[in-house]
C-alpha positions in Angstrom: 4.4 -8.2 -6.7 4.2 -8.9 -3.2 2.7 -5.7 -2.2 -0.1 -6.7 -4.7 -0.7 -10.3 -3.4 -0.7 -8.2 0.2 -3.0 -5.5 -0.3 -5.5 -7.3 -2.1 -5.6 -10.5 0.0 -6.4 -8.3 3.0 -8.2 -5.6 1.5 -11.6 -6.7 2.5 -10.8 -6.1 6.3 -9.5 -2.5 5.5 -12.6 -1.7 3.7 -14.4 -2.9 7.0 -11.9 -1.0 9.2 -13.2 2.1 7.1 -16.9 1.2 7.5 -16.8 0.7 11.4 -14.8 4.1 11.8 -17.5 6.3 9.8 -20.5 4.6 10.8 -22.9 6.9 12.9 -23.6 6.0 16.6 -27.5 4.7 15.6 -26.1 2.6 12.9 -26.7 -0.7 15.0 -26.2 -3.5 12.6 -22.2 -2.9 12.1 -21.9 -2.6 15.9 -23.0 -6.4 16.3 -19.5 -7.1 15.3 -17.5 -8.3 12.1 -19.7 -11.2 11.1 -22.5 -9.1 10.8 -21.2 -6.3 8.9 -19.7 -8.9 6.6 -23.1 -10.7 6.1 -24.5 -6.8 5.8 -22.2 -6.2 2.8 -22.6 -9.3 1.0 -26.3 -9.3 1.0 -26.5 -5.4 0.5 -23.5 -5.1 -2.4 -22.4 -8.8 -3.1 -18.6 -10.0 -3.5 -17.6 -6.7 -5.1 -18.7 -4.7 -2.0 -15.6 -6.1 -0.2 -13.2 -4.6 -2.9 -14.4 -1.2 -3.5 -11.0 1.1 -3.9 -8.7 -2.0 -4.0 -7.4 -0.4 -7.4 -6.3 2.4 -5.7 -4.8 0.8 -2.9 -3.0 -1.5 -5.1 -1.3 1.7 -6.8 -0.4 2.9 -3.7 0.9 0.5 -2.4 3.2 -0.4 -5.2 3.9 3.1 -5.5 4.6 3.8 -2.3 7.0 1.1 -1.8 9.3 1.6 -4.9 9.4 5.2 -3.6 10.3 4.6 -0.1 13.1 2.0 -1.1 14.4 4.0 -4.0 14.2 7.0 -1.9 15.9 5.5 1.2 18.9 4.3 -0.8 19.3 7.0 -2.7 19.5 9.4 0.7 21.0 7.1 2.6 24.1 6.6 -0.2 24.2 10.3 -0.7 24.9 11.1 2.8 27.2 8.5 3.7 29.7 9.4 0.6 29.5 13.0 1.6 29.5 12.8 5.2 31.2 9.2 6.1 33.7 10.3 8.3 31.2 12.5 10.5 28.7 10.0 10.7 30.8 7.2 11.5 29.9 3.7 12.0 27.8 4.2 15.2 26.0 6.7 13.3 24.7 4.5 10.5 21.5 3.2 12.6 20.3 6.7 13.5 20.9 7.9 9.7 19.0 4.8 8.7 16.0 5.6 11.0 15.8 9.3 10.0 16.0 8.6 6.3 13.4 6.3 6.5 11.3 8.7 8.0 11.9 10.6 4.9 11.3 8.5 2.5 7.9 7.2 4.1 6.7 10.8 4.2 7.7 11.3 0.6 6.1 8.4 -0.5 3.0 9.2 1.5 2.8 12.8 -0.1 3.1 11.1 -3.5 0.7 8.7 -3.2 -1.8 10.7 -1.1 -4.4 11.2 -4.0 -4.6 7.3 -4.0 -5.3 7.0 -0.4 -8.1 9.8 -0.5 -9.6 8.0 -3.4 -9.6 4.7 -1.7 -11.1 5.9 1.2 -14.0 7.6 -0.4 -14.6 4.4 -2.6 -14.8 2.6 0.4 -17.3 4.2 2.4 -19.8 3.8 -0.7 -22.9 2.1 -0.3 -26.3 1.9 1.2 -25.1 2.0 4.9 -23.8 5.9 4.4 -25.7 8.1 1.9 -23.8 11.6 2.7 -20.5 13.2 3.8 -19.5 16.6 5.1 -17.8 18.8 2.7 -17.1 22.2 3.7 -20.6 23.3 5.7 -22.8 21.2 3.6 -23.6 18.0 3.3 -22.9 16.0 0.1 -24.3 12.8 -1.1 -21.8 10.2 -1.3 -21.9 8.3 -4.9 -23.4 4.1 -5.0 -21.0 3.0 -7.7 -18.3 5.2 -8.7 -15.1 3.6 -10.0 -11.6 4.5 -9.3 -11.8 7.5 -12.2 -15.4 8.8 -11.4 -14.5 9.0 -8.0 -11.4 11.0 -8.9 -13.3 13.3 -11.0 -16.0 13.8 -8.8 -13.6 15.2 -5.9 -11.8 16.9 -8.7 -14.4 18.9 -9.9 -16.8 19.5 -6.8 -14.2 19.9 -4.3 -11.0 21.3 -5.8 -7.6 19.3 -6.7 -6.5 20.3 -2.8 -9.4 18.1 -1.5 -7.3 15.1 -2.9 -4.9 15.8 -0.2 -7.4 16.0 2.7 -5.7 14.6 5.7 -2.0 14.9 4.6 -0.6 16.5 8.0 -1.7 13.5 10.0 -0.6 10.9 7.2 2.8 12.4 7.1 3.0 12.4 11.2 2.3 8.6 10.8 4.0 7.7 8.0 7.3 9.6 9.3 7.5 7.1 12.5 6.1 4.0 11.0 8.3 3.7 8.0 11.5 5.0 10.3 11.0 1.7 12.7 10.2 -0.2 9.8 13.5 0.5 7.6 15.7 0.6 10.9 14.5 -2.8 11.8 15.2 -3.8 8.5 18.9 -2.7 8.9 19.4 -4.4 12.0 18.4 -7.7 10.4 20.2 -7.1 7.2 23.6 -6.3 9.7 23.3 -9.2 12.1 22.7 -11.5 9.1 25.9 -10.3 7.2 27.6 -10.4 10.5 26.5 -14.4 10.7 27.5 -15.0 7.5 30.9 -13.4 7.7 31.5 -15.4 10.7 30.6 -18.5 8.9 32.8 -17.7 6.0 35.8 -17.3 8.4 35.1 -20.5 10.1 35.2 -22.4 6.9 
């Protein structure tokens, strides 16, 4: 539920980021700033324009979090149970970091099609009419929902198009998730030590 709230509440900012990233240099309106971009989207596409691809984003975030935490715990526990003597107490932080990277890559690989669909839907609109597919320009649909966008990619570009950009996405997900879970582990250990000290004093 927290993933749903966080993703949906900040989604318009994610859409704006994508729109800024793909705009051409001759598009002067967005270049005037965030407020100008907000006014343009509101005037041309309505409030719903800020949430194009939001369903895909929520699904991706929810599934990704589930995969990250479940796979991270599973891999960690499996390695600890078999190699606890080798790892030792000092190696737990390193193990937490490495397994965090693996779980992040796994989650990204599974949810990559949702990420591609989200970005394709985000660029739908009057400010961008074509995208490059292979060596030719393909018209960007204006009002495709989640399922229509999926079918459009699958039929016109093939199933592997749903994994375009997978390598850089994995390279980003690995360190990002590793650092996040590493810090979470440090904080968890610090709180546990603090609670243990309080219990001893009592």
